[in-house]
C-alpha angles and dihedrals in degrees: 000000000000114000115208119347081181143088120290136193089224107055117233109212100194144009102284122185116201127183118221133179111246118176093335092309125100114239127191115223114196112204118201136189113260131232121274090036117183095231106028139044126249084251089057092049092048091049092055093047093046092048091053097042091045094050097045092044092052090061092046100258115144127192118243090216149310130261116201113199112213125182118226099195092105098237096113120110109241099224093047093048093050088051092054090049091053089053091050093052092047089051098048102034128208094282092058095046091103088058092061127100115187101205111197112214147178091060090146091069092050112112096177105049094183093052092052094048086050092053092050091048088046090055093044089055099041123092085210091065132016105340099098091050094045089048088052094052106276119144128222111211134177117242112196098184094259131119096243090052091050092050093050092055091046091051090051091056094045090054088071129082114254114252139168120267119238090247093057097050090043093052088053094049099046101044094265095295106154095190092064096048118102090254094046091050092048094048088048088049092049092047092050090050089052091049091050093050094048093044089053089051093050089055090050093050091047090053093046089052092052090051095047114099118251093235092056092087096163091052094048092048091055094046092047089048094050091044092052091048091052094047089049091048094054096067097066098057091045088053089048093060091051093050091048090057092052098060098092096084089048092052094047091049092052093051097048091048091062097066 
């Protein structure tokens, strides 16, 4: 079972399987890093997840399900959260939606319980968030950071038949080229949108700098600082797209090494 293809407050730095005893049976929980990691890009995270899913699928190992941990504290940026949900959907695929549990978390920090409940319901009903997954059979469950709550969620996942995720079947079908999978294409699209936005902002800053009077030193220093920061920021996403395209050989080697 894959535990949390979602963002976490405690950063997971690698794919970490852990065996736990549930109802007298051993269950493997596979913890993964989340999107928007402090130390690694989303491309790095997808490479890790893809490597693991491609390797295990090549030897016939299926996941029982996926648990997505979703904080309800209201501090998440709307656009960023929607982007993460799109990546989850592309990894799992419609056929595996019934194997998903969206586990809402961070309830202990919630001051306004009614507002948090409303945020959850809005996400359940919104096509921008969980509606598609819920309509496809995914369940939304509350995790209150207790062992009984965690066990209830795990049992819900174990009640489903194991099935391959969309990312796994796509990797097998396209020669392990991560960049041409649904999630790879989605991530590339997201990165290009970010590059376009930052490039447009660079053009705006350059124009603003040209219009700023020469004697307004403080304004020019601020604009030049913002401009240099954005120019430096652009190189990383461009490199991410190239690294995503280079994953095919790595996947092939992983699969060949399992036989």
